[in-house]
N, C-alpha and C positions, 0 to 999 in steps of 0.2 A: 504494500500500500504506500502511495506517495502522500506526503503531507499536504493538507489543504492550503490554498493560496488566499491571500487577502485580495480585495477588489483591485487594488493598484498593481499587485503582483500579477494578477490575471491579465490586466491590460498590457503590462509589459510583455508577458508571454505571447499574447495575441499579436502585438506589434512585431515581435521577433519572427513569428510564423509568416505574417504578411510581408515583411521585408524579404525574407528568404524566398518566398514564393515569387516575389516581383523581381528580385535581383539575382537569385540563385547563389547568394552568399550572405553571411550573417552580418548584422550591423555591429559596429564597435560600441564600446561603452560611451564614447563621446556622442555617437549618433543616437543612442538610447537617451542620453541626457538631453540632447537637443530636441528630440521628439516630445519629451515630457516637461521641458523647461526646468530641469533640475541640475545640480552640480555634477560634474563628471564623476566625482568619487561616489555619488549616489547611483550613477549608471553602473559602475563596477559592483556596487552593493547589490543591486537587483539581479545582476547576472550571477553573482555568487549565491544569493538566496535561492534562485531557481535551480541552480546546480545542486545545492545542498539538499533541497527538498525533493530532488529526483526527477525534475521535469526536463532538464537539458544536460548534455555533457559537452564540455568545452575542450578543445585541443590546446594544450599549453604551447605558447609561442606561435599560435595560429588563431588570432582573435576573430577571423572571419569564418571559422569553421565551428559550427554548432550542430550537435545531433539532438533531435527531440526524442525523448524517451517516455513521456507521459502517456501518450496514446497507446504505445506498445504495451504498457502495463495495465491499462484500464479498458481499452476497447480494441476489438480485432480490426485488422486491416480491411479496407473496402475493396471489393472486387469490381473493377471497372472494365467494361468491354473495349476491345481494340477493334475499330472498324477498318475498312479498307484504306488503301493509300490515297492521299489527297495531294494534288500538285501544288507546289509553291513556284509557280511559273504561269504560263497561260492556262486557262481553264481546260480541263479534260474531264472525261467521265469519272466520277467518283464511285468506287466499288464500296457499297455500304453494307457488305456482308461482314458478320463478326468473324475476325481472324483468331481471336483468343481473348485473353483478359490479363490485366496487370493488377497487382496489389498495391494499394496506396494508403498512407496514413490518413485517417479520417479528417484530421485537421487541415491537411493539404487538399483533400478532395472538396471540402467546403460544402455549401448547401446546393440544392437543386440537382437536376439530372445532368450527369457528365459522361463523357466518353473520350477515348483516345483515338487519334488519327495518326497514321504513319505518313510522314512528309517525304515527298520526292521533289527534287529540284533545288535551285540555289537563289531564287528571287528574294528570299527573306533573310539572307545571311546577315544583313545589316541590323536586323532585329534579333540576332543570335538564334535563328531558326534555320537549321541546316538539313541537308539531305540525309534521310534516315532517322531524324529525330521523331519523337512522338509528342504531339501537342495535346494537351488536356483541354477539352472544349466543354464549356457550359452551354446547354441548350437554351437558346433565347432568340427571339425574333427581332430584337432591337439592340442597337449598340450606340455608344457615344462617339462623336467625332474624334478620330485619332486612335481608336481601339483596333486591335487586330482581330479579325473575324474569319470564320469559314463562310464564304459567300457562294451561293449557287446561282449560276446564270444559264438559262436554257437547259437546266438539268445537269450542268457541269459544275464542279466545285473547285475552289481555289482558296488559298490562304493569303490574305492581303490586309493592309491597313486601310480602314474606312475613312473617307473624307467626303464631306458634303460641299459642293462647289457649284455655284451659279445654277441652283435648282437641279443639279445632277449629282450622281454618286460616282466618286472616283475611288477605285480600288488600287492603292499604291503599293508597289513593290518596295523592298528595302535593299535594292540592288540597282544601281543606275543603268545597268544593261537592259532592264525591263521597263517599257513604257507603262503608264497607268492604264487601267481599263475603265472606261467611262460608260455609264448606263444612265438613262433617264430616271429621276426619282419617281417612285411609284410604279415602275415598269413591272408588268405581270411576270416577266421572265426572270426577275431578280428577287432573291430572298436571302436573309441571313439565317444560316443554320445554327450558328452559335458563336460565342465569344471565346477566343483563346485565353486561357487563364494560367497556363503553365507549359513548360517545355522540359522534356526529359530525354536524356541520351545516355548511351553506354560509352564509356571512355576506354 
């Protein structure tokens, strides 16, 4: 059993998870302090408390490496389906058959319906999404300007950054070799299948 957290300690732990999900590395004590408007020494204090209570493990001399252990002790991993390959390039037909499944910490899976897609192509390398990566996608039909989405155009899917521009939708690559894909806003042939909320790869 891990020790219970105070509300503030829980907020710090949630911030650590969100930061790691967004950046794929952990925040420093200084960044924790900046987020909560506290002294740097208190940032170190909260990291030490979370480790002592059994919620994280830190790598000495590697401040950006944190392992989350709370969920592994209290809740089983979530099984998330892996769907077919989705191109990060020009749209091509997406194979939406289940290829398998991956296990993920519940805290990283988040809320709502999610699935993995295996990426092919190099158009999103500037956003650190590479050929062979698996993107974690939350099912939703809307997205904010600037978010990375899985977009479907005429039945074909692609991973791109969503921009709204002059009454149109621009699907922008993160590689200058690929021009944007422009579709009219409200076009019946266009839909958002989901928002990319994580990227996972084998090293």
